[in-house]
Each structure stands twice: as C-alpha cells, then as structure tokens.
C-alpha positions in Angstrom: 34.3 -24.5 15.1 31.5 -26.6 16.6 28.5 -27.3 14.5 25.2 -28.0 16.0 22.2 -29.6 14.1 18.8 -30.3 15.6 16.3 -32.8 14.4 13.1 -34.5 15.4 10.6 -31.7 15.5 7.2 -31.9 13.9 3.5 -31.8 14.4 1.9 -33.7 17.3 -1.4 -33.7 19.0 -1.7 -32.5 22.6 -0.8 -35.4 24.9 1.6 -36.9 22.4 5.3 -37.3 22.4 8.3 -36.2 20.4 12.0 -36.9 20.7 14.5 -34.2 19.7 18.1 -34.9 18.8 21.0 -32.6 18.6 24.2 -33.7 16.8 27.3 -31.7 17.6 30.7 -31.9 16.0 34.0 -31.6 17.8 35.9 -33.7 20.3 35.1 -31.3 23.2 31.5 -32.3 23.2 31.7 -34.2 26.5 33.3 -31.2 28.3 30.5 -28.7 27.8 27.2 -28.2 29.4 24.4 -28.5 26.8 20.8 -27.5 26.7 17.5 -27.1 24.9 15.8 -23.7 24.7 12.6 -22.8 22.9 11.1 -19.7 21.4 7.4 -19.3 20.8 6.1 -16.6 18.4 6.3 -13.1 20.0 8.0 -14.5 23.1 11.6 -14.5 24.3 13.7 -17.6 24.1 13.5 -19.6 27.3 15.5 -22.4 28.8 13.7 -25.8 28.7 16.4 -28.1 30.0 20.1 -28.2 30.5 22.5 -30.9 31.3 26.1 -30.6 32.6 29.1 -32.6 31.4 28.5 -35.2 34.1 24.9 -35.7 33.1 23.2 -33.7 35.8 19.9 -32.2 34.5 17.9 -29.1 35.2 14.5 -28.3 33.9 12.1 -25.4 33.6 9.3 -25.8 36.0 6.8 -25.9 33.1 8.3 -29.1 31.8 9.3 -31.0 34.9 7.9 -34.5 35.0 7.2 -34.4 31.2 10.5 -33.8 29.5 13.8 -35.7 29.9 17.1 -34.4 28.7 20.0 -36.8 28.1 23.3 -36.9 26.3 25.4 -39.6 24.7 29.0 -38.3 24.7 30.1 -41.3 22.6 27.8 -40.2 19.9 28.2 -36.4 20.4 24.4 -36.3 20.7 22.0 -34.5 23.0 18.3 -35.7 23.3 15.1 -34.2 24.6 12.3 -36.7 25.2 9.1 -34.7 25.4 5.9 -36.4 26.7 2.4 -35.3 27.4 2.9 -32.3 25.1 0.8 -29.2 25.5 -0.1 -26.5 23.0 2.1 -24.1 25.1 5.1 -26.3 24.4 5.0 -25.3 20.8 7.9 -23.3 19.3 11.3 -23.5 17.8 13.6 -25.6 19.9 17.2 -24.8 19.8 20.1 -26.8 20.9 23.0 -25.1 22.8 26.5 -26.2 23.5 28.5 -24.4 26.0 26.1 -21.8 27.4 24.9 -18.4 26.2 28.3 -17.6 24.6 28.6 -21.0 23.1 27.2 -22.6 20.0 23.6 -22.7 18.8 21.8 -24.8 16.2 19.3 -23.4 13.6 16.3 -24.9 15.5 13.6 -27.4 14.9 9.9 -26.6 14.9 7.6 -28.2 17.3 3.9 -27.8 16.7 1.3 -29.1 19.2 -2.3 -29.2 18.1 -5.1 -29.0 20.7 
C-alpha cells in the first residue's frame, strides 16, 4: 500500500509563492508518474502538473511559466513550486501517484487573497 501525504498549503496574497510537498511511501516511487491536481469549490478536479518517472513535466496552460513540478526519487518526494499566485489558483491541491487509478493524498488547501 502506498501512502501519500501533502503539505505546504496555506494562505498567500496574490502574486506570492508557495511550495507544496508530497511524501510518498514505497520503494516503487521512482517508477510511477506523479502529479498535482486541484479542486476549487463547485468545480471539477483538474490536472495542474504531472511528471513522469524520468522527470519530464507537463503543465496545465493556466499555470505554465508560473508553476514548476519536480521530484526527488531519493527522498520519495514530489514538489510543486507555485509563483505569481492568482486568486483562481485557490483550491485543494492533491498529490497523485500512478495516475487516475493510482494513489491520492488527502489534499492541502491553498488560499489566495486578492
């Protein structure tokens, strides 16, 4: 069983930065694609950024140039550096390991004040 735990959310003013972390258990961490997804109130969960096992990233158009996803396979940790945050970036951010049928964390709240 893989456990996934997010951290780093909080309240930030528009234009500010946050760094999210996701710690995952299990020796297979490095083999799986991983990603960050978010869900705003009354909206569907959407992909923010994903990274494959070799470190190749993909981003939603809305965050390109502002967010950076990275992973440290030696620490079983996934990161999301979020810069120039906007109010529309607010929501619960979820870490995923292994795709839609994989493992999900409980989420961490990101609030952006205007």
